[in-house]
C-alpha positions in Angstrom: 0.0 -0.1 0.1 1.1 3.6 -1.1 0.1 6.4 0.9 -0.2 9.5 -1.3 -2.3 12.9 -2.8 -3.8 13.4 -5.9 -2.4 15.7 -8.3 -4.7 15.2 -11.0 -6.4 13.0 -13.7 -5.3 11.6 -17.2 -7.5 11.6 -20.0 -6.9 9.5 -22.8 -8.3 9.9 -26.3 -7.1 6.0 -27.0 -7.0 3.5 -24.5 -7.2 -0.6 -23.9 -10.9 -1.5 -24.0 -10.7 -2.9 -20.6 -9.8 0.5 -19.6 -13.1 2.2 -20.9 -14.7 4.4 -18.6 -12.4 4.0 -16.0 -10.9 7.2 -14.1 -7.3 7.7 -14.0 -5.3 9.6 -12.0 -1.8 10.8 -10.9 -1.1 10.0 -7.1 2.2 11.5 -5.6 3.7 9.4 -3.2 4.0 10.9 0.3 5.9 9.7 3.6 4.4 10.0 6.8 4.9 14.2 7.0 3.1 14.6 3.9 6.5 15.3 1.9 6.9 14.2 -2.0 8.3 10.8 -1.8 9.9 9.3 -5.4 8.1 10.0 -8.8 3.9 9.8 -9.1 2.6 7.2 -10.5 -0.7 6.5 -12.5 -4.3 4.6 -10.6 -7.4 3.5 -11.4 -9.8 5.2 -9.0 -12.1 2.6 -6.8 -13.2 5.9 -4.3 -14.1 9.0 -6.4 -11.1 10.5 -5.4 -9.9 13.7 -6.9 -7.3 16.4 -6.9 -5.8 17.3 -3.6 -7.3 14.2 -1.7 -4.8 12.3 0.0 -5.3 8.7 -0.6 -4.3 4.5 0.1 -3.3 3.2 -3.0 -2.9 -0.5 -4.0 0.0 -1.3 -5.9 0.0 -4.8 -6.9 -2.1 -5.6 -10.3 -3.9 -8.7 -8.9 -5.3 -7.0 -6.5 -6.2 -3.9 -8.6 -8.0 -6.1 -10.9 -10.2 -7.8 -7.7 -10.9 -4.4 -6.1 -11.7 -3.0 -9.8 -13.9 -6.3 -10.5 -11.9 -7.1 -13.6 -10.3 -10.0 -15.4 -6.8 -9.3 -17.1 -7.2 -5.8 -17.5 -4.0 -3.5 -17.3 -3.9 -2.2 -14.4 -1.2 -2.1 -11.5 -2.8 0.6 -8.9 -5.8 1.4 -7.9 -6.9 3.9 -5.5 -8.7 2.1 -2.3 -9.0 4.8 0.0 -9.3 8.1 0.6 -7.4 9.4 3.8 -9.4 11.4 6.7 -6.4 11.4 9.3 -3.5 9.7 10.2 -2.6 8.9 13.7 0.8 7.6 14.8 2.0 6.6 17.9 5.4 8.2 18.1 7.3 5.2 19.7 7.0 3.4 16.8 8.8 6.0 14.7 12.8 5.6 14.0 
């Protein structure tokens, strides 16, 4: 699972038929202090997230297909939750 923020959406005039009607999002992974962590990724949307939402992304093809209810679709990442807040007990941080 990846924690991140939605930076935008992707519009594709041509795409694989199994992706038809699917909303694609640009997600910037974040660390637990909300600082950017690595490069942005593309993810399909299963929770109606939008720009500015902090989200949880499942980044594993088999799980992504299960969440979206599809078989053999070319999906590696899917937004599975919108984060309202994060609470961490400081004793578990390095």
